[in-house]
C-alpha positions as CSV (number, residue, x, y, z in Angstrom):
1,M,-0.1,0.1,0.1
2,A,1.8,3.6,-1.0
3,T,1.4,6.6,1.0
4,G,2.7,8.4,-1.5
5,E,6.2,10.0,-2.3
6,G,8.2,6.7,-2.4
7,A,6.5,5.6,1.0
8,A,5.5,1.7,1.1
9,I,3.4,-0.2,3.9
10,T,3.6,-3.5,4.3
11,I,1.7,-5.7,6.4
12,D,3.7,-8.9,7.4
13,C,1.4,-11.1,9.0
14,L,-1.9,-11.1,10.6
15,E,-3.1,-13.3,13.7
16,D,-6.9,-13.7,15.3
17,D,-6.5,-10.7,17.4
18,G,-5.3,-8.4,14.7
19,I,-1.8,-6.9,13.0
20,V,0.7,-7.8,14.8
21,M,3.7,-6.3,12.9
22,V,3.9,-3.7,10.3
23,D,7.0,-2.9,8.0
24,V,7.4,0.6,6.8
25,N,9.6,1.8,4.6
26,N,9.7,5.7,4.2
27,S,12.0,8.1,3.3
28,R,10.3,11.4,4.9
29,R,10.5,10.0,8.5
30,D,12.6,13.1,9.5
31,E,11.4,15.5,7.4
32,G,9.0,17.1,9.6
33,D,11.2,17.3,12.4
34,R,13.6,19.6,10.4
35,M,10.9,22.1,9.5
36,P,11.7,25.6,11.3
37,G,9.4,27.8,13.1
38,K,7.1,27.4,16.1
39,R,5.8,25.6,16.9
40,L,4.0,22.2,16.7
41,P,5.8,18.7,16.8
42,G,6.9,17.1,13.6
43,R,5.0,14.1,14.2
44,C,1.4,13.7,15.2
45,Y,-0.5,10.5,16.0
46,H,-4.0,9.1,15.3
47,L,-5.1,5.9,17.1
48,V,-7.2,3.7,14.5
49,D,-9.3,0.7,15.6
50,A,-7.9,-1.9,13.3
51,A,-11.1,-2.9,12.0
52,N,-11.5,0.6,10.2
53,L,-8.1,0.3,8.3
54,E,-9.5,-0.5,4.9
55,S,-12.1,2.1,5.3
56,I,-9.5,4.7,5.7
57,R,-7.3,3.3,3.1
58,R,-10.3,3.6,0.8
59,D,-11.8,7.2,2.3
60,G,-9.3,8.6,4.5
61,L,-10.3,9.8,7.9
62,L,-13.6,11.0,8.4
63,S,-15.3,12.8,11.3
64,A,-17.8,10.7,13.3
65,S,-20.3,12.8,11.7
66,R,-19.3,12.1,8.4
67,L,-19.1,8.4,9.3
68,L,-22.8,8.1,10.4
69,R,-23.8,9.9,7.0
70,R,-21.7,7.6,5.4
71,A,-23.2,4.4,7.2
72,G,-26.9,5.4,5.6
73,L,-28.4,6.0,9.1
74,H,-32.0,8.0,8.8
75,V,-31.4,11.7,8.9
76,P,-32.9,11.8,12.2
77,L,-31.1,9.0,13.9
78,C,-27.9,10.5,12.2
79,Q,-28.6,13.8,14.0
80,R,-29.6,12.0,17.3
81,S,-26.4,10.1,17.4
82,D,-24.4,13.0,16.6
83,R,-25.7,15.3,19.6
84,E,-25.7,12.1,22.0
85,Q,-23.0,10.4,24.0
86,R,-21.8,7.2,22.8
87,R,-21.7,5.0,25.9
88,A,-19.8,1.8,24.1
89,R,-17.9,0.9,21.2
90,T,-20.4,1.3,18.4
91,C,-20.3,-0.7,15.3
92,L,-22.5,1.2,12.2
93,P,-24.5,-0.8,9.8
94,D,-21.2,-0.6,7.2
95,G,-18.9,-2.1,9.6
96,T,-17.0,1.2,10.7
97,I,-16.2,1.0,14.4
98,L,-17.0,4.5,16.1
99,R,-15.3,4.8,19.7
100,D,-17.2,5.3,23.0
101,Q,-17.2,8.7,24.9
102,I,-17.6,7.4,28.2
103,P,-15.1,10.1,29.6
104,M,-17.2,12.8,28.3
105,P,-20.9,11.8,30.5
106,P,-23.1,15.0,29.9
107,S,-23.4,15.2,33.8
108,A,-20.0,16.2,33.9
109,L,-20.0,18.2,30.6
110,A,-22.8,20.2,32.2
111,Q,-20.6,21.5,34.6
112,C,-17.6,22.9,32.6
113,L,-19.2,24.3,29.4
114,V,-18.9,28.0,29.5
115,D,-20.3,29.8,26.7
116,G,-23.7,28.6,26.7
117,L,-23.2,25.6,25.1
118,V,-25.0,22.3,26.1
119,P,-23.6,19.1,26.3
120,A,-25.3,17.8,23.1
121,G,-23.8,20.6,21.2
122,W,-20.4,19.6,22.6
123,Y,-20.7,16.0,21.2
124,E,-21.5,17.4,17.8
125,L,-18.8,19.6,17.9
126,L,-16.4,17.1,18.7
127,N,-18.2,14.5,15.9
128,S,-17.2,17.3,13.1
129,M,-13.5,16.7,13.8
130,V,-10.5,14.4,12.8
131,F,-8.5,14.5,15.9
132,F,-4.9,13.7,16.2
133,W,-2.2,13.6,19.3
134,L,0.7,15.7,20.0
135,D,2.0,13.6,22.4
136,A,3.0,9.9,22.3
137,E,2.0,9.4,26.0
138,R,-1.5,10.6,25.8
139,L,-1.7,8.0,22.7
140,H,-0.5,5.5,24.5
141,R,-3.1,6.0,27.0
142,Q,-6.2,5.6,24.5
143,A,-4.4,2.4,23.1
144,R,-4.7,1.3,26.9
145,A,-8.4,2.3,27.3
146,A,-9.4,0.8,23.6
147,R,-8.4,-2.9,25.1
148,P,-9.2,-5.6,23.8
149,W,-9.7,-4.5,20.2
150,P,-6.4,-4.3,18.3
151,Q,-5.4,-0.7,17.6
152,L,-3.0,0.8,14.9
153,I,-1.0,3.9,15.4
154,F,-0.5,6.3,12.5
155,E,2.5,8.5,12.9
156,I,1.7,11.5,10.6
157,D,3.8,14.1,9.0
158,T,2.6,17.2,10.8
159,W,4.0,19.7,8.7
160,A,2.7,18.1,5.4
161,L,-0.7,17.6,7.0
162,L,-0.9,21.4,7.9
163,A,0.4,22.7,4.5
164,R,-2.9,21.0,3.0
165,Y,-5.4,21.6,6.0
166,E,-4.2,24.6,7.7
167,S,-7.3,26.6,6.6
168,R,-9.3,23.8,8.6
169,A,-7.0,22.8,11.4
170,F,-7.6,23.8,14.8
171,V,-5.1,23.3,18.2
172,T,-6.9,22.7,21.6
173,P,-5.0,23.3,25.0
174,F,-6.2,20.1,26.8
175,N,-7.8,16.6,26.0
176,T,-11.2,17.7,24.8
177,G,-12.7,14.2,25.2
178,N,-12.0,13.8,28.8
179,A,-14.7,15.7,31.3
180,R,-13.4,13.7,34.6
181,R,-11.1,14.6,37.5
182,R,-11.9,18.2,37.8
183,P,-12.5,18.9,33.8
184,A,-11.1,22.4,32.3
185,R,-13.8,24.8,31.4
186,R,-14.2,24.7,27.7
187,G,-16.7,25.8,24.9
188,R,-16.3,26.5,21.1
189,A,-13.5,28.6,21.5
190,T,-11.4,25.9,23.3
191,F,-10.7,25.0,19.5
192,V,-8.4,27.7,18.4
193,S,-7.5,28.0,14.5
194,Y,-4.1,26.8,14.0
195,P,-3.5,30.1,11.9
196,T,-4.8,32.2,15.1
197,W,-2.8,30.3,17.4
198,I,0.2,30.8,15.8
199,S,0.0,34.7,15.6
200,T,-1.6,35.3,19.3
201,G,-1.3,31.9,20.9
202,W,-4.5,31.3,23.5
203,A,-5.8,34.9,23.5
204,H,-8.9,33.6,21.4
205,E,-9.5,30.8,24.2
206,S,-9.1,33.5,27.1
207,A,-11.0,36.4,25.2
208,K,-14.2,34.5,24.1
209,L,-14.5,32.3,27.2
210,A,-13.5,34.6,29.5
211,L,-10.6,32.2,31.0
212,P,-7.3,33.4,32.4
213,L,-4.7,33.9,29.5
214,R,-2.5,30.5,29.4
215,S,1.3,30.8,29.2
216,A,2.7,31.0,25.5
217,S,4.9,28.3,26.4
218,H,1.8,26.0,27.1
219,A,1.8,23.3,24.3
220,P,-1.3,22.2,22.4
221,V,-2.4,18.8,23.0
222,E,-4.6,18.0,20.5
223,L,-4.4,19.1,16.7
224,T,-8.0,18.8,14.6
225,V,-9.1,18.9,11.3
226,S,-12.8,19.8,10.7
227,D,-14.9,17.2,8.7
228,S,-12.2,15.2,7.2
229,V,-8.9,14.1,6.0
230,P,-9.8,12.2,2.6
231,D,-5.6,11.7,1.7
232,I,-4.6,11.1,5.0
233,M,-2.2,8.0,3.6
234,K,0.0,10.9,1.7
235,Y,0.9,11.9,5.3
236,V,1.6,9.0,7.3
237,V,5.2,8.0,7.4
238,E,4.7,4.6,9.8
239,I,1.7,2.4,10.8
240,R,2.5,0.1,13.5
241,A,0.4,-2.0,16.0
242,A,-0.4,-0.7,19.2
243,D,0.9,-2.3,22.4
244,L,-2.1,-2.8,24.6
245,N,-0.5,-4.0,27.6
246,A,2.4,-1.9,27.7
247,Y,1.0,1.0,29.9
248,S,-0.3,0.6,33.5
249,M,-2.9,3.6,32.7
250,P,-6.9,3.5,33.9
251,Q,-8.9,2.3,31.0
252,N,-11.4,4.7,28.9
253,S,-8.9,7.5,29.9
254,N,-9.3,8.9,26.3
255,S,-12.1,8.8,23.8
256,H,-11.3,10.2,20.4
């Protein structure tokens, strides 16, 4: 399977519990790390349920909202699903898997939404985005929470992705998929457009949500792209199986 620009990904073997080895030969591995300037790490990460691999190869990364529509659900059901908490891992009619949103109960969200947004609106907002971790440790926590289902790690060239999707890219200052354990206050402006963050840091979040201004050194936790990244395979530099047993993190710690 080619990922563009000379990259080749070969799945060496399969076992009953999923993909156990992925061999990647990619000449772009260090290119993003050499990019000058501020700012985001040269690599970002997306955790993929192994059951969704063929779908992603074919259609790219789609937001949960897009996946619901693609699955052919009736419009009222699709709209309701967009605005309700997913309390369990969900298999759509076309076989696509959606992750649970257990760490975001509506009762907890109601206590930390600050701009008039209700929990249903927060679910709808998150369901409209494709998420990438900027910190490998958070990625590993999510992999741990996804047990026992096999997971794949997509390592992505951040700068190549932004070169194409900067106009639809946002950064967040915390894990927006978790509202437990003293959750951060949040609203629509928690998602700061990437160009805005480059120019003014977290000032937009502070002004719109009436929150204290975060330090300029406060690193983004998530990178998101609205709606979809249909050509995601162009930016993937490595695919590997996640080790679900290597981290002693609590289950359901992340929901994206």
